[in-house]
DSSP file (Angstrom, degrees, kcal/mol; ACC not computed):
  #  RESIDUE AA STRUCTURE BP1 BP2  ACC     N-H-->O    O-->H-N    N-H-->O    O-->H-N    TCO  KAPPA ALPHA  PHI   PSI    X-CA   Y-CA   Z-CA
    1    1 A X              0   0    0      0, 0.0     5,-0.1     0, 0.0     0, 0.0   0.000 360.0 360.0 360.0 159.0    0.0    0.0    0.0
    2    2 A X    >>  -     0   0    0      1,-0.1     4,-1.1     3,-0.0     3,-0.6  -0.287 360.0-110.7 -64.4 149.9    1.0    3.6   -0.5
    3    3 A X  G >4 S+     0   0    0      1,-0.3     3,-0.6     2,-0.2     4,-0.3   0.879 118.4  47.9 -52.5 -42.8    2.9    5.2    2.4
    4    4 A X  G >4 S+     0   0    0      1,-0.2     3,-1.5     2,-0.2    -1,-0.3   0.831 102.5  63.9 -69.9 -29.4    0.1    7.5    3.4
    5    5 A X  G X4 S+     0   0    0     -3,-0.6     3,-1.6     1,-0.3    -1,-0.2   0.824  91.2  66.2 -61.2 -30.8   -2.4    4.6    3.3
    6    6 A X  G << S+     0   0    0     -4,-1.1    -1,-0.3    -3,-0.6    -2,-0.2   0.679 101.3  49.8 -65.4 -15.5   -0.6    3.0    6.2
    7    7 A X  G <  S+     0   0    0     -3,-1.5    14,-3.1    -4,-0.3    15,-0.4   0.247  88.2 100.1-109.7  12.2   -1.6    5.8    8.4
    8    8 A X  E <   -A   20   0A   0     -3,-1.6     2,-0.5    12,-0.2     3,-0.3  -0.794  57.6-152.5 -97.1 141.7   -5.3    5.8    7.7
    9    9 A X  E    S+A   19   0A   0     10,-2.7     9,-3.0    -2,-0.4    10,-1.7  -0.965  81.2   6.7-115.0 124.5   -7.8    4.2   10.0
   10   10 A X  S >  S+     0   0    0     -2,-0.5     3,-1.7     7,-0.2    -1,-0.2   0.764  76.9 152.0  79.1  26.4  -11.0    2.9    8.4
   11   11 A X  T 3   +     0   0    0     -3,-0.3     6,-0.2     1,-0.3    -2,-0.1   0.691  65.9  59.4 -67.6 -16.6   -9.9    3.6    4.9
   12   12 A X  T 3  S+     0   0    0      4,-0.1    -1,-0.3     3,-0.0     2,-0.1   0.457  78.5 113.7 -90.2  -0.8  -12.0    0.8    3.5
   13   13 A X  S X  S-     0   0    0     -3,-1.7     3,-1.6     1,-0.1     4,-0.0  -0.393  74.8-126.2 -70.2 147.9  -15.3    2.2    4.8
   14   14 A X  T 3  S+     0   0    0      1,-0.3    -1,-0.1    -2,-0.1     3,-0.1   0.769 111.8  55.2 -65.5 -23.5  -17.8    3.4    2.1
   15   15 A X  T 3  S-     0   0    0      1,-0.3    -1,-0.3     0, 0.0     2,-0.1   0.452 119.2-107.6 -87.7  -0.8  -17.9    6.8    3.9
   16   16 A X    <   -     0   0    0     -3,-1.6    -1,-0.3    -6,-0.1    -4,-0.1  -0.292  59.2 -26.3  95.7 174.7  -14.1    7.2    3.7
   17   17 A X        -     0   0    0     -6,-0.2    -7,-0.2     1,-0.1    -6,-0.2  -0.164  43.5-150.9 -62.4 151.3  -11.4    7.0    6.4
   18   18 A X  S    S+     0   0    0     -9,-3.0     2,-0.3     1,-0.3    -8,-0.2   0.839  77.2  12.1 -88.0 -39.6  -12.2    7.7   10.0
   19   19 A X  E     -A    9   0A   0    -10,-1.7   -10,-2.7     7,-0.0     2,-0.5  -0.974  54.2-154.9-141.2 152.0   -8.8    9.0   11.1
   20   20 A X  E     -A    8   0A   0     -2,-0.3   -12,-0.2   -12,-0.2     6,-0.2  -0.936   6.3-170.9-127.6 105.3   -5.5   10.0    9.5
   21   21 A X  S    S+     0   0    0    -14,-3.1     3,-0.4    -2,-0.5    39,-0.2   0.832  88.5  50.4 -68.1 -31.4   -2.6    9.6   11.9
   22   22 A X  S    S+     0   0    0    -15,-0.4    -1,-0.2     1,-0.2     2,-0.1   0.811 131.7  13.9 -73.4 -31.0   -0.2   11.4    9.5
   23   23 A X    >   +     0   0    0    -16,-0.2     3,-2.3    -3,-0.1     4,-0.3  -0.530  66.2 176.8-146.9  72.8   -2.6   14.4    9.1
   24   24 A X  G > >S+     0   0    0     -3,-0.4     3,-2.0     1,-0.3     5,-2.0   0.825  79.5  63.7 -52.2 -37.7   -5.4   14.4   11.7
   25   25 A X  G > 5S+     0   0    0      1,-0.3     3,-1.6     3,-0.2    -1,-0.3   0.713  82.9  79.5 -62.7 -16.1   -6.8   17.8   10.4
   26   26 A X  G < 5S+     0   0    0     -3,-2.3    -1,-0.3     1,-0.3    -2,-0.2   0.770 105.8  32.8 -59.4 -23.5   -7.6   16.0    7.1
   27   27 A X  G < 5S-     0   0    0     -3,-2.0    -1,-0.3    -4,-0.3    -2,-0.2   0.184 127.7 -96.6-116.5  15.6  -10.6   14.6    8.9
   28   28 A X  T < 5S+     0   0    0     -3,-1.6     2,-0.3     1,-0.3    -3,-0.2   0.635  82.4 133.3  81.7  15.9  -11.2   17.7   11.2
   29   29 A X      < -     0   0    0     -5,-2.0    -1,-0.3    -6,-0.1     9,-0.2  -0.681  60.5-104.1 -97.2 153.1   -9.3   16.2   14.1
   30   30 A X        -     0   0    0      7,-0.4    27,-0.2    20,-0.3     3,-0.1  -0.454  22.0-169.9 -73.3 145.9   -6.7   18.1   16.2
   31   31 A X  S    S+     0   0    0      1,-0.2     2,-0.3    -2,-0.1    -1,-0.1   0.255  76.8  28.7-112.2   7.6   -3.0   17.3   15.7
   32   32 A X  S >  S-     0   0    0      1,-0.1     3,-1.8   102,-0.1   102,-0.2  -0.977  85.8-107.1-162.5 154.3   -2.0   19.3   18.8
   33   33 A X  T 3  S+     0   0    0    100,-2.3   101,-0.1    -2,-0.3    -1,-0.1   0.870 117.9  45.8 -55.6 -42.4   -3.5   20.4   22.1
   34   34 A X  T 3  S+     0   0    0     99,-0.1    -1,-0.3    -3,-0.1     2,-0.1   0.116  84.0 132.5 -93.1  22.8   -4.0   24.0   21.1
   35   35 A X    X   -     0   0    0     -3,-1.8     3,-1.7     1,-0.1    -5,-0.1  -0.431  66.2-127.8 -71.8 146.2   -5.5   23.1   17.8
   36   36 A X  T 3  S+     0   0    0      1,-0.3    -1,-0.1    -2,-0.1    -6,-0.1   0.690 111.1  62.7 -65.3 -14.8   -8.8   24.9   16.8
   37   37 A X  T 3  S+     0   0    0     -5,-0.1    -7,-0.4    -8,-0.1    -1,-0.3   0.509  72.1 122.2 -86.3  -4.4  -10.1   21.3   16.2
   38   38 A X    <   -     0   0    0     -3,-1.7     2,-0.6    -9,-0.2     9,-0.1  -0.411  58.8-139.5 -62.2 131.1   -9.7   20.3   19.8
   39   39 A X        +     0   0    0      8,-0.2     2,-0.6    -2,-0.1    12,-0.1  -0.843  25.7 176.9-105.0 117.4  -13.1   19.2   21.0
   40   40 A X        +     0   0    0     -2,-0.6     2,-0.3     7,-0.0     7,-0.1  -0.906  38.9 113.5-118.5  99.6  -14.3   20.1   24.5
   41   41 A X  S    S-     0   0    0     -2,-0.6     5,-0.2     2,-0.2    -2,-0.0  -0.970  72.6-116.2-158.8 163.2  -17.9   18.8   24.8
   42   42 A X  S >  S+     0   0    0     -2,-0.3     3,-0.8     4,-0.2     4,-0.2   0.726  92.5  86.2 -81.2 -22.2  -19.9   16.2   26.6
   43   43 A X  T >> S+     0   0    0      1,-0.2     3,-1.1     2,-0.2     4,-0.9  -0.355  89.7  28.3 -71.4 162.3  -20.6   14.4   23.3
   44   44 A X  H >>>S-     0   0    0      1,-0.2     4,-2.0     2,-0.2     3,-0.7   0.826 134.7 -72.0  54.7  33.3  -18.1   11.8   22.3
   45   45 A X  H <45S-     0   0    0     -3,-0.8    -1,-0.2     1,-0.3    -2,-0.2   0.882 103.7 -39.1  52.0  43.2  -17.3   11.3   26.0
   46   46 A X  H <45S-     0   0    0     -3,-1.1    -1,-0.3    -5,-0.2    -2,-0.2   0.633 114.0 -55.4  83.3  14.5  -15.5   14.7   26.0
   47   47 A X  H <X5S+     0   0    0     -4,-0.9     4,-3.2    -3,-0.7     5,-0.2   0.689  86.6 150.6  94.3  19.0  -14.0   14.3   22.6
   48   48 A X  T  <5S+     0   0    0     -4,-2.0     4,-0.2     1,-0.2    -3,-0.1   0.836  76.7  36.5 -58.0 -36.9  -12.2   11.0   23.3
   49   49 A X  T >4<S+     0   0    0     -5,-0.5     3,-0.7     2,-0.2     4,-0.2   0.921 120.8  44.2 -81.8 -46.8  -12.4    9.9   19.7
   50   50 A X  T >4 S+     0   0    0      1,-0.2     3,-1.4    -6,-0.2   -20,-0.3   0.938 114.1  50.5 -61.6 -46.7  -11.9   13.2   17.9
   51   51 A X  T >X S+     0   0    0     -4,-3.2     3,-1.9     1,-0.3     4,-0.5   0.542  84.0  89.0 -73.8  -5.9   -9.1   14.2   20.2
   52   52 A X  H <>  +     0   0    0     -3,-0.7     4,-2.9     1,-0.3    -1,-0.3   0.701  68.5  82.1 -63.1 -15.9   -7.3   10.9   19.6
   53   53 A X  H <> S+     0   0    0     -3,-1.4     4,-2.4     1,-0.2    -1,-0.3   0.807  84.4  58.9 -57.1 -27.8   -5.7   12.7   16.7
   54   54 A X  H <> S+     0   0    0     -3,-1.9     4,-1.8     2,-0.2    -1,-0.2   0.947 111.1  37.7 -68.3 -48.2   -3.2   14.2   19.2
   55   55 A X  H  X S+     0   0    0     -4,-0.5     4,-2.4     2,-0.2    -2,-0.2   0.876 115.3  55.3 -70.4 -36.3   -1.9   10.9   20.3
   56   56 A X  H  X S+     0   0    0     -4,-2.9     4,-2.6     1,-0.2    -2,-0.2   0.917 109.2  47.8 -59.6 -43.1   -2.2    9.5   16.8
   57   57 A X  H  X S+     0   0    0     -4,-2.4     4,-2.7    -5,-0.2     5,-0.2   0.887 109.4  53.0 -66.7 -38.9    0.0   12.4   15.5
   58   58 A X  H  X S+     0   0    0     -4,-1.8     4,-2.2     2,-0.2    -2,-0.2   0.930 112.0  45.6 -60.4 -45.3    2.6   11.8   18.4
   59   59 A X  H  X S+     0   0    0     -4,-2.4     4,-2.6     2,-0.2     5,-0.2   0.929 112.6  50.3 -64.8 -45.5    2.9    8.1   17.4
   60   60 A X  H  X>S+     0   0    0     -4,-2.6     4,-3.2   -39,-0.2     5,-0.7   0.942 112.5  46.5 -57.0 -49.7    3.2    8.9   13.7
   61   61 A X  H  X5S+     0   0    0     -4,-2.7     4,-1.3     1,-0.2    -1,-0.2   0.884 112.4  50.9 -62.0 -39.0    5.9   11.5   14.3
   62   62 A X  H  <5S+     0   0    0     -4,-2.2    16,-3.0    -5,-0.2    17,-0.4   0.917 118.6  36.9 -63.9 -43.5    7.7    9.2   16.6
   63   63 A X  H  <5S+     0   0    0     -4,-2.6    16,-2.0    14,-0.2    -2,-0.2   0.953 135.0  18.0 -74.3 -51.6    7.6    6.3   14.1
   64   64 A X  H  <5S-     0   0    0     -4,-3.2    13,-0.4    -5,-0.2    -3,-0.2   0.712  95.3-137.0 -97.7 -24.6    8.1    8.2   10.8
   65   65 A X     << +     0   0    0     -4,-1.3     2,-0.3    -5,-0.7    11,-0.2  -0.087  43.4 124.6  81.3 167.1    9.5   11.6   11.8
   66   66 A X  E     -B   75   0B   0      9,-2.6     9,-3.0    -5,-0.1     2,-0.4  -0.874  57.8 -63.3 137.6-168.9    8.5   14.9   10.4
   67   67 A X  E     -B   74   0B   0     -2,-0.3     2,-0.3     7,-0.3     7,-0.2  -0.965  41.0-119.4-121.6 130.3    7.1   18.2   11.4
   68   68 A X     >  -     0   0    0      5,-2.2     4,-2.4    -2,-0.4     5,-0.2  -0.527  21.4-140.9 -66.1 128.4    3.8   18.9   13.2
   69   69 A X  T  4 S+     0   0    0     -2,-0.3    -1,-0.1     1,-0.2   -37,-0.0   0.826  96.5  42.2 -62.9 -34.5    1.8   21.2   10.9
   70   70 A X  T  4 S+     0   0    0      1,-0.1    -1,-0.2   -39,-0.1    63,-0.1   0.914 125.1  29.4 -82.2 -46.6    0.4   23.2   13.7
   71   71 A X  T  4 S-     0   0    0     61,-0.3    -2,-0.2     2,-0.1    -1,-0.1   0.760  89.7-136.9 -86.7 -27.8    3.4   23.6   16.0
   72   72 A X     <  +     0   0    0     -4,-2.4     2,-0.4     1,-0.3    -3,-0.1   0.585  54.6 143.6  76.6   9.4    6.1   23.6   13.4
   73   73 A X        -     0   0    0     59,-0.3    -5,-2.2    -5,-0.2    -1,-0.3  -0.723  41.1-142.9 -88.5 128.4    8.2   21.3   15.7
   74   74 A X  E     -B   67   0B   0     -2,-0.4     2,-0.4    -7,-0.2    -7,-0.3  -0.617  12.6-164.7 -92.4 148.3   10.2   18.6   14.0
   75   75 A X  E     -B   66   0B   0     -9,-3.0    -9,-2.6    -2,-0.2     2,-0.6  -0.995  18.9-132.7-131.9 137.1   10.8   15.1   15.2
   76   76 A X        -     0   0    0     -2,-0.4   -11,-0.2   -11,-0.2    53,-0.1  -0.821  33.3-127.5 -87.5 120.6   13.4   12.5   14.1
   77   77 A X        -     0   0    0     -2,-0.6   -14,-0.2   -13,-0.4   -13,-0.2  -0.278  16.5-161.5 -69.8 153.0   11.6    9.2   13.6
   78   78 A X        -     0   0    0    -16,-3.0     4,-0.3     1,-0.2   -15,-0.2   0.324  53.3 -92.0-113.4   2.7   12.8    6.0   15.3
   79   79 A X     >  -     0   0    0    -16,-2.0     4,-2.1   -17,-0.4    -1,-0.2   0.068  34.4 -90.3  96.0 149.5   10.9    3.6   13.0
   80   80 A X  H  > S+     0   0    0      1,-0.2     4,-2.8     2,-0.2     5,-0.2   0.879 120.4  55.5 -63.4 -40.2    7.6    1.9   13.4
   81   81 A X  H  > S+     0   0    0      2,-0.2     4,-2.1     1,-0.2    -1,-0.2   0.928 111.0  43.4 -62.8 -46.4    8.8   -1.1   15.3
   82   82 A X  H  > S+     0   0    0     -4,-0.3     4,-2.2     2,-0.2    -1,-0.2   0.912 114.6  50.2 -65.5 -42.9   10.5    0.9   18.1
   83   83 A X  H  X S+     0   0    0     -4,-2.1     4,-2.6     1,-0.2     5,-0.3   0.907 110.2  51.3 -62.4 -41.5    7.5    3.3   18.3
   84   84 A X  H  X S+     0   0    0     -4,-2.8     4,-3.0     1,-0.2     5,-0.3   0.914 108.2  51.3 -60.4 -44.1    5.2    0.3   18.6
   85   85 A X  H  X S+     0   0    0     -4,-2.1     4,-2.2     2,-0.2    -2,-0.2   0.927 112.3  46.6 -59.9 -45.2    7.2   -1.3   21.4
   86   86 A X  H  X S+     0   0    0     -4,-2.2     4,-2.2     2,-0.2    -2,-0.2   0.952 117.7  40.5 -64.1 -51.0    7.1    2.0   23.4
   87   87 A X  H  X S+     0   0    0     -4,-2.6     4,-2.9     2,-0.2     5,-0.2   0.890 113.8  53.6 -67.0 -38.7    3.4    2.7   22.9
   88   88 A X  H  X S+     0   0    0     -4,-3.0     4,-2.4    -5,-0.3     5,-0.3   0.934 110.4  47.1 -61.6 -45.7    2.4   -1.0   23.4
   89   89 A X  H  X>S+     0   0    0     -4,-2.2     4,-2.4    -5,-0.3     5,-1.0   0.926 114.4  46.8 -60.1 -45.6    4.3   -1.2   26.7
   90   90 A X  I  X>S+     0   0    0     -4,-2.2     5,-2.2     1,-0.2     4,-0.8   0.927 116.2  44.6 -63.1 -44.1    2.8    2.1   27.9
   91   91 A X  I  <5S+     0   0    0     -4,-2.9    -1,-0.2     3,-0.2    -2,-0.2   0.813 123.9  32.5 -71.6 -31.4   -0.7    1.1   26.9
   92   92 A X  I  <5S+     0   0    0     -4,-2.4    -2,-0.2    -5,-0.2    -1,-0.2   0.711 132.4  22.4-100.8 -22.3   -0.6   -2.5   28.3
   93   93 A X  I  <5S+     0   0    0     -4,-2.4    -3,-0.2    -5,-0.3    -2,-0.1   0.743 127.5  29.0-114.5 -34.2    1.7   -2.2   31.3
   94   94 A X  I  <<S+     0   0    0     -5,-1.0    -3,-0.2    -4,-0.8    -4,-0.1   0.769  94.1  82.8-108.9 -29.3    1.7    1.3   32.6
   95   95 A X      < -     0   0    0     -5,-2.2     2,-0.3    -6,-0.2     9,-0.0  -0.320  53.9-152.9 -87.6 166.3   -1.5    3.2   31.9
   96   96 A X    >   -     0   0    0     -2,-0.1     3,-2.2     1,-0.0    -2,-0.0  -0.895  33.3 -98.9-134.4 157.6   -4.8    3.3   33.7
   97   97 A X  T 3  S+     0   0    0     -2,-0.3    -2,-0.0     1,-0.3    -1,-0.0   0.752 118.7  48.7 -54.7 -32.2   -8.4    4.0   32.6
   98   98 A X  T 3  S+     0   0    0      2,-0.0    -1,-0.3     0, 0.0    -3,-0.0   0.250  82.1 138.9 -93.6  15.0   -8.5    7.6   33.7
   99   99 A X    <   -     0   0    0     -3,-2.2     2,-0.2     4,-0.1    -4,-0.0  -0.253  34.9-160.3 -62.1 142.9   -5.2    8.6   32.0
  100  100 A X     >  -     0   0    0      1,-0.0     4,-2.3     0, 0.0     3,-0.2  -0.544  41.1 -84.4-111.4-176.2   -5.0   11.9   30.2
  101  101 A X  H  > S+     0   0    0      1,-0.2     4,-2.4     2,-0.2     5,-0.2   0.858 128.5  54.1 -64.2 -33.4   -2.5   13.0   27.6
  102  102 A X  H  > S+     0   0    0      2,-0.2     4,-2.5     1,-0.2    -1,-0.2   0.908 108.9  50.0 -64.0 -39.3    0.1   14.1   30.2
  103  103 A X  H  > S+     0   0    0      2,-0.2     4,-2.8    -3,-0.2     5,-0.2   0.926 109.4  50.5 -62.6 -44.5   -0.1   10.6   31.7
  104  104 A X  H  X S+     0   0    0     -4,-2.3     4,-2.5     2,-0.2     5,-0.3   0.916 110.2  50.4 -63.4 -41.8    0.4    9.0   28.3
  105  105 A X  H  X S+     0   0    0     -4,-2.4     4,-2.3     1,-0.2    -1,-0.2   0.965 112.8  46.8 -57.9 -50.8    3.4   11.2   27.7
  106  106 A X  H  X S+     0   0    0     -4,-2.5     4,-2.3     1,-0.2    -2,-0.2   0.903 114.6  45.7 -60.0 -43.0    4.9   10.2   31.1
  107  107 A X  H  X S+     0   0    0     -4,-2.8     4,-2.1     2,-0.2    -1,-0.2   0.816 111.4  51.1 -74.2 -30.8    4.2    6.5   30.6
  108  108 A X  H  X S+     0   0    0     -4,-2.5     4,-2.6    -5,-0.2    -1,-0.2   0.865 111.1  49.7 -72.8 -34.2    5.6    6.4   27.1
  109  109 A X  H  X S+     0   0    0     -4,-2.3     4,-2.4    -5,-0.3    -2,-0.2   0.914 110.8  49.3 -66.0 -41.6    8.7    8.1   28.3
  110  110 A X  H  X S+     0   0    0     -4,-2.3     4,-2.8     2,-0.2    -2,-0.2   0.920 112.3  49.1 -59.9 -42.7    9.0    5.5   31.2
  111  111 A X  H  X S+     0   0    0     -4,-2.1     4,-2.6     2,-0.2     5,-0.2   0.911 110.0  50.0 -65.5 -42.5    8.5    2.8   28.6
  112  112 A X  H  X>S+     0   0    0     -4,-2.6     4,-3.0     2,-0.2     5,-0.9   0.900 112.1  48.7 -61.7 -40.2   11.2    4.3   26.3
  113  113 A X  H  X5S+     0   0    0     -4,-2.4     4,-1.1     3,-0.2    -2,-0.2   0.927 111.8  49.3 -64.5 -44.2   13.5    4.5   29.3
  114  114 A X  H  <5S+     0   0    0     -4,-2.8    -2,-0.2     1,-0.2    -1,-0.2   0.921 121.7  33.9 -59.0 -44.1   12.8    0.8   30.2
  115  115 A X  H  <5S+     0   0    0     -4,-2.6    -2,-0.2    -5,-0.2    -1,-0.2   0.838 139.7   8.7 -82.8 -36.0   13.4   -0.4   26.7
  116  116 A X  H  <5S-     0   0    0     -4,-3.0    -3,-0.2    -5,-0.2    -2,-0.2   0.551 104.7-103.4-128.0 -14.7   16.1    1.9   25.4
  117  117 A X    ><< -     0   0    0     -4,-1.1     3,-1.9    -5,-0.9     6,-0.4   0.136  41.4 -68.4  99.4 143.8   17.5    3.9   28.3
  118  118 A X  T 3  S+     0   0    0      1,-0.3     3,-0.1    -5,-0.2    -8,-0.0  -0.451 123.2  21.5 -63.0 136.1   17.0    7.5   29.5
  119  119 A X  T 3  S+     0   0    0      1,-0.3    -1,-0.3    -2,-0.1    -2,-0.1   0.404  92.2 134.7  84.5  -3.7   18.8    9.8   27.0
  120  120 A X  S <> S-     0   0    0     -3,-1.9     4,-2.7     1,-0.1    -1,-0.3  -0.256  73.0-106.4 -69.3 166.5   18.7    7.3   24.2
  121  121 A X  H  > S+     0   0    0      1,-0.2     4,-2.3     2,-0.2     5,-0.2   0.885 123.3  51.5 -59.3 -38.0   17.6    8.4   20.7
  122  122 A X  H  > S+     0   0    0      2,-0.2     4,-1.8     1,-0.2    -1,-0.2   0.893 111.0  46.6 -66.7 -41.2   14.3    6.6   21.3
  123  123 A X  H  > S+     0   0    0     -6,-0.4     4,-2.2   -11,-0.2    -2,-0.2   0.943 114.5  46.5 -65.0 -49.5   13.7    8.3   24.6
  124  124 A X  H  X S+     0   0    0     -4,-2.7     4,-2.3     1,-0.2    -2,-0.2   0.876 111.8  51.1 -64.5 -37.9   14.5   11.8   23.2
  125  125 A X  H  X S+     0   0    0     -4,-2.3     4,-2.5    -5,-0.2    -1,-0.2   0.872 108.0  53.4 -66.8 -36.5   12.4   11.3   20.1
  126  126 A X  H  X S+     0   0    0     -4,-1.8     4,-1.9     2,-0.2    -2,-0.2   0.941 110.2  46.9 -62.1 -46.6    9.4   10.2   22.4
  127  127 A X  H  X S+     0   0    0     -4,-2.2     4,-2.2     1,-0.2    -2,-0.2   0.923 113.6  48.4 -60.5 -45.3    9.8   13.4   24.4
  128  128 A X  H  X S+     0   0    0     -4,-2.3     4,-2.5     1,-0.2    -1,-0.2   0.859 106.6  56.3 -66.8 -35.5   10.0   15.5   21.2
  129  129 A X  H  X S+     0   0    0     -4,-2.5     4,-1.1     2,-0.2    -1,-0.2   0.923 110.4  44.8 -61.9 -43.5    7.0   13.9   19.6
  130  130 A X  H  <>S+     0   0    0     -4,-1.9     5,-2.8     1,-0.2     3,-0.3   0.881 112.1  52.0 -68.2 -37.6    4.9   14.8   22.6
  131  131 A X  H ><5S+     0   0    0     -4,-2.2     3,-1.6     1,-0.2    -2,-0.2   0.905 104.7  57.2 -62.6 -39.3    6.3   18.3   22.6
  132  132 A X  H 3<5S+     0   0    0     -4,-2.5   -61,-0.3     1,-0.3   -59,-0.3   0.818 109.3  45.1 -61.7 -30.7    5.4   18.7   19.0
  133  133 A X  T 3<5S-     0   0    0     -4,-1.1  -100,-2.3    -3,-0.3    -1,-0.3   0.282 122.8-104.9 -97.7  10.4    1.8   17.9   19.8
  134  134 A X  T < 5S+     0   0    0     -3,-1.6     2,-0.8  -102,-0.2    -3,-0.2   0.679  79.2 129.3  80.3  19.2    1.7   20.3   22.7
  135  135 A X      <       0   0    0     -5,-2.8    -1,-0.2     1,-0.1    -2,-0.2  -0.881 360.0 360.0-106.5 100.9    1.8   17.8   25.6
  136  136 A X              0   0    0     -2,-0.8    -1,-0.1    -5,-0.1    -5,-0.1   0.379 360.0 360.0-113.8 360.0    4.7   18.9   27.8
């Protein structure tokens, strides 16, 4: 599949893709905390699905590298496999149901430290990916 297709979620639906991890605003989702697309509402459980574009963008930047369109902050990618290991560990071992974006940042950094060491390229890129999406 084409490189951009790998970052679409629900691309086979007749209504078109649901999410674009490489470019969340393509579907009206935020790619950064201070995005005009950030949803603060009681519907969608406070925007849990719409606002997932922020975490999706952090993962994409960590894996592939690039610059967040909203913040202009660049991230050096570490590859999809390393990004998957970091996020999988955080999501399955470290996080809890009421976690917010700051918690996810902290737990992905802990996971990067566990797997690759504090100060490693993977750890630093994880920190930079979250900074690029406005989660500090």
